[in-house]
PAVOLO-878670 format. One record per residue (C-alpha): x, y, z. Coordinates in steps of 0.1 Angstrom, whole numbers, plus 5000, padded with zeros to 4 digits. Layout:
BEGIN
<node px="X" py="Y" pz="Z"/>
...
END
This chain:
BEGIN
<node px="5001" py="4998" pz="5000"/>
<node px="5029" py="5025" pz="5008"/>
<node px="5049" py="5013" pz="4973"/>
<node px="5075" py="4997" pz="4993"/>
<node px="5088" py="4961" pz="4985"/>
<node px="5063" py="4942" pz="5009"/>
<node px="5027" py="4933" pz="5007"/>
<node px="5003" py="4945" pz="5033"/>
<node px="4968" py="4931" pz="5041"/>
<node px="4934" py="4943" pz="5044"/>
<node px="4906" py="4923" pz="5057"/>
<node px="4872" py="4934" pz="5059"/>
<node px="4850" py="4931" pz="5089"/>
<node px="4813" py="4919" pz="5096"/>
<node px="4792" py="4938" pz="5122"/>
<node px="4800" py="4970" pz="5140"/>
<node px="4837" py="4960" pz="5140"/>
<node px="4863" py="4984" pz="5123"/>
<node px="4881" py="4971" pz="5095"/>
<node px="4918" py="4965" pz="5097"/>
<node px="4949" py="4974" pz="5075"/>
<node px="4980" py="4954" pz="5087"/>
<node px="5014" py="4968" pz="5075"/>
<node px="5039" py="4945" pz="5067"/>
<node px="5070" py="4956" pz="5091"/>
<node px="5092" py="4929" pz="5075"/>
<node px="5119" py="4907" pz="5094"/>
<node px="5129" py="4920" pz="5129"/>
<node px="5164" py="4915" pz="5144"/>
<node px="5150" py="4880" pz="5153"/>
<node px="5141" py="4869" pz="5120"/>
<node px="5105" py="4870" pz="5126"/>
<node px="5079" py="4889" pz="5104"/>
<node px="5056" py="4912" pz="5121"/>
<node px="5025" py="4934" pz="5110"/>
<node px="5010" py="4966" pz="5127"/>
<node px="4974" py="4976" pz="5122"/>
<node px="4974" py="5010" pz="5110"/>
<node px="4938" py="5012" pz="5099"/>
<node px="4927" py="5039" pz="5119"/>
<node px="4957" py="5063" pz="5110"/>
<node px="4954" py="5056" pz="5075"/>
<node px="4916" py="5063" pz="5074"/>
<node px="4902" py="5032" pz="5064"/>
<node px="4884" py="5017" pz="5095"/>
<node px="4850" py="5018" pz="5074"/>
<node px="4831" py="5014" pz="5104"/>
<node px="4802" py="4995" pz="5085"/>
<node px="4792" py="4959" pz="5079"/>
<node px="4817" py="4949" pz="5050"/>
<node px="4812" py="4922" pz="5026"/>
<node px="4840" py="4924" pz="5004"/>
<node px="4875" py="4944" pz="4996"/>
<node px="4892" py="4950" pz="4962"/>
<node px="4925" py="4964" pz="4957"/>
<node px="4936" py="4983" pz="4922"/>
<node px="4952" py="5014" pz="4910"/>
<node px="4920" py="5032" pz="4897"/>
<node px="4935" py="5067" pz="4891"/>
<node px="4970" py="5055" pz="4876"/>
<node px="4992" py="5074" pz="4900"/>
<node px="5014" py="5041" pz="4909"/>
<node px="4997" py="5033" pz="4945"/>
<node px="4970" py="5009" pz="4951"/>
<node px="4937" py="5018" pz="4961"/>
<node px="4906" py="5001" pz="4983"/>
<node px="4873" py="4996" pz="4974"/>
<node px="4850" py="4983" pz="5003"/>
<node px="4814" py="4968" pz="4995"/>
<node px="4793" py="4970" pz="5027"/>
<node px="4754" py="4964" pz="5036"/>
<node px="4749" py="5000" pz="5033"/>
<node px="4768" py="5024" pz="5011"/>
<node px="4801" py="5013" pz="4998"/>
<node px="4835" py="5034" pz="4999"/>
<node px="4865" py="5039" pz="4976"/>
<node px="4892" py="5048" pz="4994"/>
<node px="4920" py="5070" pz="4972"/>
<node px="4954" py="5062" pz="4982"/>
<node px="4972" py="5096" pz="4990"/>
<node px="5006" py="5083" pz="4995"/>
<node px="5026" py="5085" pz="5022"/>
<node px="5025" py="5114" pz="5051"/>
<node px="5049" py="5113" pz="5079"/>
<node px="5061" py="5080" pz="5069"/>
<node px="5027" py="5062" pz="5069"/>
<node px="5002" py="5056" pz="5041"/>
<node px="4971" py="5078" pz="5041"/>
<node px="4936" py="5072" pz="5025"/>
<node px="4905" py="5092" pz="5016"/>
<node px="4871" py="5082" pz="5009"/>
<node px="4862" py="5095" pz="4975"/>
<node px="4831" py="5071" pz="4967"/>
<node px="4803" py="5098" pz="4972"/>
<node px="4822" py="5124" pz="4950"/>
<node px="4828" py="5097" pz="4922"/>
<node px="4793" py="5083" pz="4923"/>
<node px="4804" py="5048" pz="4932"/>
<node px="4787" py="5039" pz="4964"/>
<node px="4762" py="5017" pz="4950"/>
<node px="4744" py="4993" pz="4953"/>
<node px="4737" py="5008" pz="4985"/>
<node px="4715" py="4981" pz="5001"/>
<node px="4734" py="4950" pz="5002"/>
<node px="4766" py="4948" pz="4980"/>
<node px="4789" py="4915" pz="4979"/>
<node px="4818" py="4906" pz="4956"/>
<node px="4838" py="4934" pz="4940"/>
<node px="4869" py="4939" pz="4919"/>
<node px="4888" py="4965" pz="4897"/>
<node px="4896" py="4953" pz="4861"/>
<node px="4900" py="4967" pz="4827"/>
<node px="4870" py="4955" pz="4809"/>
<node px="4873" py="4977" pz="4778"/>
<node px="4912" py="4978" pz="4775"/>
<node px="4915" py="5015" pz="4776"/>
<node px="4944" py="5012" pz="4805"/>
<node px="4920" py="5025" pz="4833"/>
<node px="4910" py="5001" pz="4859"/>
<node px="4870" py="4999" pz="4858"/>
<node px="4849" py="4987" pz="4889"/>
<node px="4823" py="4959" pz="4895"/>
<node px="4800" py="4956" pz="4924"/>
<node px="4779" py="4928" pz="4930"/>
<node px="4743" py="4931" pz="4945"/>
<node px="4730" py="4908" pz="4969"/>
<node px="4692" py="4917" pz="4971"/>
<node px="4673" py="4891" pz="4948"/>
<node px="4656" py="4859" pz="4953"/>
<node px="4643" py="4827" pz="4932"/>
<node px="4611" py="4845" pz="4923"/>
<node px="4629" py="4877" pz="4909"/>
<node px="4647" py="4855" pz="4889"/>
<node px="4619" py="4837" pz="4874"/>
<node px="4599" py="4871" pz="4871"/>
<node px="4627" py="4887" pz="4851"/>
<node px="4628" py="4852" pz="4827"/>
<node px="4593" py="4857" pz="4819"/>
<node px="4598" py="4896" pz="4814"/>
<node px="4576" py="4904" pz="4843"/>
<node px="4583" py="4930" pz="4870"/>
<node px="4607" py="4922" pz="4900"/>
<node px="4621" py="4936" pz="4931"/>
<node px="4657" py="4920" pz="4922"/>
<node px="4686" py="4947" pz="4927"/>
<node px="4710" py="4947" pz="4897"/>
<node px="4750" py="4948" pz="4900"/>
<node px="4770" py="4978" pz="4892"/>
<node px="4795" py="4982" pz="4865"/>
<node px="4814" py="5018" pz="4868"/>
<node px="4833" py="5027" pz="4837"/>
<node px="4866" py="5047" pz="4844"/>
<node px="4866" py="5075" pz="4822"/>
<node px="4901" py="5086" pz="4829"/>
<node px="4912" py="5120" pz="4841"/>
<node px="4892" py="5154" pz="4828"/>
<node px="4911" py="5185" pz="4821"/>
<node px="4914" py="5194" pz="4859"/>
<node px="4933" py="5159" pz="4864"/>
<node px="4904" py="5143" pz="4883"/>
<node px="4892" py="5107" pz="4876"/>
<node px="4856" py="5102" pz="4868"/>
<node px="4833" py="5071" pz="4867"/>
<node px="4802" py="5065" pz="4847"/>
<node px="4774" py="5038" pz="4855"/>
<node px="4773" py="5016" pz="4823"/>
<node px="4753" py="4988" pz="4840"/>
<node px="4723" py="4992" pz="4815"/>
<node px="4745" py="5000" pz="4784"/>
<node px="4765" py="4966" pz="4788"/>
<node px="4730" py="4945" pz="4796"/>
<node px="4739" py="4939" pz="4830"/>
<node px="4706" py="4951" pz="4845"/>
<node px="4693" py="4918" pz="4857"/>
<node px="4687" py="4902" pz="4890"/>
<node px="4716" py="4878" pz="4900"/>
<node px="4724" py="4864" pz="4936"/>
<node px="4761" py="4859" pz="4937"/>
<node px="4782" py="4850" pz="4966"/>
<node px="4813" py="4840" pz="4949"/>
<node px="4823" py="4856" pz="4916"/>
<node px="4853" py="4864" pz="4894"/>
<node px="4867" py="4872" pz="4862"/>
<node px="4890" py="4859" pz="4835"/>
<node px="4893" py="4856" pz="4797"/>
<node px="4877" py="4822" pz="4789"/>
<node px="4876" py="4825" pz="4751"/>
<node px="4913" py="4843" pz="4748"/>
<node px="4899" py="4872" pz="4728"/>
<node px="4918" py="4897" pz="4752"/>
<node px="4885" py="4909" pz="4769"/>
<node px="4878" py="4898" pz="4806"/>
<node px="4845" py="4878" pz="4812"/>
<node px="4826" py="4874" pz="4846"/>
<node px="4816" py="4841" pz="4862"/>
<node px="4788" py="4847" pz="4890"/>
<node px="4784" py="4819" pz="4914"/>
<node px="4751" py="4821" pz="4928"/>
<node px="4728" py="4811" pz="4960"/>
<node px="4721" py="4819" pz="4995"/>
<node px="4717" py="4798" pz="5028"/>
<node px="4681" py="4786" pz="5023"/>
<node px="4680" py="4748" pz="5010"/>
<node px="4657" py="4760" pz="4982"/>
<node px="4677" py="4785" pz="4965"/>
<node px="4690" py="4768" pz="4938"/>
<node px="4695" py="4788" pz="4908"/>
<node px="4719" py="4785" pz="4878"/>
<node px="4755" py="4802" pz="4882"/>
<node px="4760" py="4827" pz="4853"/>
<node px="4787" py="4829" pz="4827"/>
<node px="4789" py="4864" pz="4812"/>
<node px="4811" py="4869" pz="4780"/>
<node px="4826" py="4902" pz="4775"/>
<node px="4820" py="4912" pz="4738"/>
<node px="4850" py="4934" pz="4730"/>
<node px="4840" py="4959" pz="4758"/>
<node px="4807" py="4967" pz="4745"/>
<node px="4783" py="4942" pz="4763"/>
<node px="4780" py="4913" pz="4782"/>
<node px="4765" py="4883" pz="4767"/>
<node px="4750" py="4853" pz="4787"/>
<node px="4768" py="4822" pz="4774"/>
<node px="4758" py="4803" pz="4807"/>
<node px="4739" py="4773" pz="4787"/>
<node px="4757" py="4774" pz="4756"/>
<node px="4791" py="4768" pz="4776"/>
<node px="4775" py="4742" pz="4800"/>
<node px="4782" py="4764" pz="4832"/>
<node px="4752" py="4768" pz="4846"/>
<node px="4758" py="4747" pz="4877"/>
<node px="4727" py="4748" pz="4901"/>
<node px="4745" py="4743" pz="4932"/>
<node px="4754" py="4770" pz="4957"/>
<node px="4788" py="4787" pz="4946"/>
<node px="4813" py="4804" pz="4965"/>
<node px="4850" py="4808" pz="4956"/>
<node px="4858" py="4809" pz="4920"/>
<node px="4891" py="4805" pz="4902"/>
<node px="4902" py="4813" pz="4868"/>
<node px="4934" py="4796" pz="4857"/>
<node px="4949" py="4775" pz="4831"/>
<node px="4949" py="4743" pz="4852"/>
<node px="4959" py="4718" pz="4828"/>
<node px="4986" py="4742" pz="4809"/>
<node px="4970" py="4742" pz="4774"/>
<node px="4969" py="4780" pz="4770"/>
<node px="4933" py="4788" pz="4779"/>
<node px="4917" py="4793" pz="4814"/>
<node px="4898" py="4768" pz="4832"/>
<node px="4872" py="4775" pz="4861"/>
<node px="4876" py="4757" pz="4897"/>
<node px="4844" py="4763" pz="4914"/>
<node px="4840" py="4758" pz="4951"/>
<node px="4803" py="4745" pz="4957"/>
<node px="4779" py="4737" pz="4988"/>
<node px="4756" py="4757" pz="5010"/>
<node px="4761" py="4775" pz="5042"/>
<node px="4743" py="4749" pz="5063"/>
<node px="4763" py="4717" pz="5072"/>
<node px="4736" py="4695" pz="5053"/>
<node px="4737" py="4715" pz="5023"/>
<node px="4770" py="4700" pz="5011"/>
<node px="4781" py="4694" pz="4973"/>
<node px="4815" py="4686" pz="4955"/>
<node px="4835" py="4712" pz="4940"/>
<node px="4836" py="4715" pz="4902"/>
<node px="4865" py="4718" pz="4875"/>
<node px="4855" py="4731" pz="4841"/>
<node px="4880" py="4724" pz="4815"/>
<node px="4883" py="4747" pz="4789"/>
<node px="4878" py="4731" pz="4753"/>
<node px="4896" py="4761" pz="4737"/>
<node px="4887" py="4789" pz="4713"/>
<node px="4912" py="4790" pz="4685"/>
<node px="4927" py="4822" pz="4698"/>
<node px="4963" py="4831" pz="4708"/>
<node px="4976" py="4838" pz="4742"/>
<node px="5007" py="4850" pz="4766"/>
<node px="5016" py="4838" pz="4800"/>
<node px="5037" py="4865" pz="4818"/>
<node px="5052" py="4856" pz="4851"/>
<node px="5068" py="4888" pz="4868"/>
<node px="5093" py="4886" pz="4897"/>
<node px="5100" py="4917" pz="4917"/>
<node px="5133" py="4925" pz="4932"/>
<node px="5130" py="4963" pz="4941"/>
<node px="5092" py="4959" pz="4943"/>
<node px="5075" py="4930" pz="4960"/>
<node px="5083" py="4897" pz="4948"/>
<node px="5048" py="4888" pz="4934"/>
<node px="5050" py="4923" pz="4917"/>
<node px="5016" py="4929" pz="4930"/>
<node px="5005" py="4963" pz="4914"/>
<node px="5025" py="4959" pz="4883"/>
<node px="5009" py="4968" pz="4850"/>
<node px="5012" py="4952" pz="4817"/>
<node px="5006" py="4963" pz="4782"/>
<node px="5007" py="4941" pz="4751"/>
<node px="5005" py="4955" pz="4719"/>
<node px="4997" py="4929" pz="4692"/>
<node px="4989" py="4930" pz="4654"/>
<node px="4965" py="4908" pz="4634"/>
<node px="4970" py="4895" pz="4597"/>
<node px="4956" py="4928" pz="4582"/>
<node px="4981" py="4948" pz="4601"/>
<node px="4957" py="4961" pz="4625"/>
<node px="4970" py="4971" pz="4660"/>
<node px="4955" py="4968" pz="4696"/>
<node px="4966" py="4969" pz="4733"/>
<node px="4954" py="4946" pz="4758"/>
<node px="4958" py="4956" pz="4796"/>
<node px="4964" py="4938" pz="4825"/>
<node px="4969" py="4945" pz="4864"/>
<node px="4987" py="4923" pz="4885"/>
<node px="4972" py="4915" pz="4918"/>
<node px="4937" py="4928" pz="4909"/>
<node px="4916" py="4898" pz="4919"/>
<node px="4878" py="4895" pz="4929"/>
<node px="4871" py="4898" pz="4965"/>
<node px="4852" py="4863" pz="4964"/>
<node px="4875" py="4845" pz="4938"/>
<node px="4912" py="4838" pz="4933"/>
<node px="4935" py="4838" pz="4902"/>
<node px="4973" py="4831" pz="4897"/>
<node px="4997" py="4859" pz="4901"/>
<node px="5010" py="4849" pz="4868"/>
<node px="4988" py="4868" pz="4840"/>
<node px="4973" py="4846" pz="4815"/>
<node px="4967" py="4870" pz="4786"/>
<node px="4941" py="4861" pz="4757"/>
<node px="4955" py="4878" pz="4724"/>
<node px="4925" py="4867" pz="4700"/>
<node px="4937" py="4867" pz="4664"/>
<node px="4968" py="4884" pz="4667"/>
<node px="4993" py="4876" pz="4640"/>
<node px="5024" py="4889" pz="4663"/>
<node px="5031" py="4905" pz="4697"/>
<node px="5046" py="4941" pz="4688"/>
<node px="5058" py="4946" pz="4722"/>
<node px="5053" py="4940" pz="4760"/>
<node px="5055" py="4968" pz="4783"/>
<node px="5059" py="4963" pz="4819"/>
<node px="5055" py="4991" pz="4846"/>
<node px="5069" py="4983" pz="4879"/>
<node px="5051" py="4992" pz="4913"/>
<node px="5077" py="5007" pz="4935"/>
<node px="5092" py="5033" pz="4913"/>
<node px="5071" py="5032" pz="4880"/>
<node px="5101" py="5020" pz="4860"/>
<node px="5093" py="5005" pz="4826"/>
<node px="5106" py="4975" pz="4806"/>
<node px="5097" py="4970" pz="4770"/>
<node px="5101" py="4937" pz="4753"/>
<node px="5103" py="4929" pz="4717"/>
<node px="5101" py="4897" pz="4699"/>
<node px="5081" py="4878" pz="4721"/>
<node px="5068" py="4848" pz="4706"/>
<node px="5028" py="4840" pz="4705"/>
<node px="5014" py="4811" pz="4727"/>
<node px="5045" py="4813" pz="4753"/>
<node px="5050" py="4818" pz="4788"/>
<node px="5077" py="4842" pz="4797"/>
<node px="5095" py="4849" pz="4830"/>
<node px="5104" py="4885" pz="4836"/>
<node px="5125" py="4897" pz="4865"/>
<node px="5127" py="4933" pz="4875"/>
<node px="5159" py="4953" pz="4865"/>
<node px="5173" py="4926" pz="4840"/>
<node px="5171" py="4929" pz="4806"/>
<node px="5149" py="4908" pz="4782"/>
<node px="5128" py="4876" pz="4795"/>
<node px="5131" py="4839" pz="4796"/>
<node px="5109" py="4815" pz="4777"/>
<node px="5095" py="4791" pz="4803"/>
<node px="5086" py="4753" pz="4789"/>
<node px="5052" py="4742" pz="4800"/>
<node px="5040" py="4707" pz="4804"/>
<node px="5005" py="4698" pz="4795"/>
<node px="4983" py="4679" pz="4820"/>
<node px="4956" py="4656" pz="4810"/>
<node px="4924" py="4650" pz="4832"/>
<node px="4904" py="4630" pz="4808"/>
<node px="4903" py="4620" pz="4770"/>
<node px="4896" py="4647" pz="4748"/>
<node px="4890" py="4674" pz="4776"/>
<node px="4914" py="4698" pz="4757"/>
<node px="4907" py="4694" pz="4721"/>
<node px="4906" py="4729" pz="4706"/>
<node px="4881" py="4738" pz="4681"/>
<node px="4879" py="4774" pz="4667"/>
<node px="4843" py="4786" pz="4673"/>
<node px="4824" py="4817" pz="4676"/>
<node px="4798" py="4832" pz="4701"/>
<node px="4767" py="4817" pz="4685"/>
<node px="4784" py="4781" pz="4689"/>
<node px="4802" py="4785" pz="4720"/>
<node px="4817" py="4751" pz="4732"/>
<node px="4807" py="4733" pz="4761"/>
<node px="4831" py="4730" pz="4789"/>
<node px="4840" py="4696" pz="4804"/>
<node px="4831" py="4695" pz="4841"/>
<node px="4853" py="4671" pz="4863"/>
<node px="4840" py="4667" pz="4896"/>
<node px="4862" py="4649" pz="4926"/>
<node px="4847" py="4622" pz="4946"/>
<node px="4857" py="4620" pz="4981"/>
<node px="4873" py="4599" pz="4993"/>
<node px="4887" py="4584" pz="4962"/>
<node px="4895" py="4602" pz="4931"/>
<node px="4869" py="4604" pz="4904"/>
<node px="4856" py="4621" pz="4869"/>
<node px="4821" py="4631" pz="4860"/>
<node px="4816" py="4634" pz="4823"/>
<node px="4786" py="4634" pz="4800"/>
<node px="4770" py="4601" pz="4792"/>
<node px="4776" py="4597" pz="4755"/>
<node px="4755" py="4575" pz="4731"/>
<node px="4775" py="4550" pz="4710"/>
<node px="4807" py="4555" pz="4732"/>
<node px="4821" py="4523" pz="4746"/>
<node px="4842" py="4524" pz="4778"/>
<node px="4870" py="4502" pz="4790"/>
<node px="4855" py="4493" pz="4822"/>
<node px="4885" py="4477" pz="4840"/>
<node px="4896" py="4507" pz="4859"/>
<node px="4865" py="4521" pz="4867"/>
<node px="4832" py="4512" pz="4885"/>
<node px="4799" py="4531" pz="4870"/>
<node px="4776" py="4548" pz="4895"/>
<node px="4748" py="4574" pz="4882"/>
<node px="4754" py="4608" pz="4898"/>
<node px="4722" py="4607" pz="4914"/>
<node px="4717" py="4644" pz="4908"/>
<node px="4720" py="4652" pz="4868"/>
<node px="4704" py="4620" pz="4849"/>
<node px="4726" py="4630" pz="4821"/>
<node px="4759" py="4626" pz="4838"/>
<node px="4776" py="4594" pz="4852"/>
<node px="4806" py="4590" pz="4878"/>
<node px="4838" py="4569" pz="4870"/>
<node px="4854" py="4560" pz="4901"/>
<node px="4887" py="4550" pz="4904"/>
<node px="4899" py="4515" pz="4914"/>
<node px="4935" py="4517" pz="4905"/>
<node px="4960" py="4541" pz="4911"/>
<node px="4964" py="4556" pz="4875"/>
<node px="4932" py="4570" pz="4859"/>
<node px="4927" py="4566" pz="4824"/>
<node px="4894" py="4571" pz="4803"/>
<node px="4887" py="4552" pz="4769"/>
<node px="4863" py="4564" pz="4748"/>
END
């Protein structure tokens, strides 16, 4: 938070308790690391029922700001830098018009959804029920509260950052009920998509989780059912990551309700691929924090016709109810080549520009060292045919392959396919008991193989 080489911790707080901001003091004389709560001195106690915290540099001044979603009005704490050796914040949410949804907010994050180099702000609402969802689907009036998407307009002539509520423009005026949520680029087109994991403690609150595809920063398209991602069970933590190292992001989804009897297995959705290019960037800080949290990455690419565009990513900007790797998995769409990769390091704003970076590669970049190193990747196969790449467009979005572990033994959950024969020696077959079109293949030997 203070642009030093260590990472601070900012947990939220429920009830009437103040939030806390722990400054990382580094190792002491005895080698032990310590933290100091500086929330009151920094001006970020919040003193509201906090539901989520997000970190990002919304004003591009080189230090990280805080957004806090609450039951009630939300806060945007602008980082004003160091004052007498300690970091100071100012709540600018009201003046910038980003306090909503004001009833009950939940998951929140900073992300650059339109690739203009300025971090935008997503805030999920948590005021709806299954009746509202059914009414909305039928085109009837409802009382559900929509999320908010605030577009960062950059700085005006006076140097002040402005936001605009574009929720309606991008097609997000709909009732959702997300607890867990996250963002990532599932089709590798360079624009960040949204996955909302829905539900509430009531046993009967079963509703499909929602996948929203970012259509080039213009709107969000609901591809939940075309992608096979509308799981009915209650969703919590959501992780976007290329788990099988095939160049596209998969989704790991923590499932199950609040009540002890409302349990369900987690889900791993393997991405079948969309035929687009990608680049994975691993940053190693030396003067900055080692994880390079707060760094910014710009990737300029050209397509076959010679057209250029720039894709922006912020390291460490993640959902308050989701997780993603610190390595940046960046979709490049139909790029023919990478012109340059520019990295802005957080501690002093120093920039590194890389040329001749190969498409579809993983590179490691160390702060203060020239160039980059290509890191080999080893593919991980979870089941036969799970990662076959077939180029498609939105109208034919491929279905993701769901693989679900079964406690206590390892197992797979795959669609029951007509006309396919299985070699049964290594598996015992049992119906899922939840979805009739799915069967479990339970492991009976050490190695898992699925023959279709």
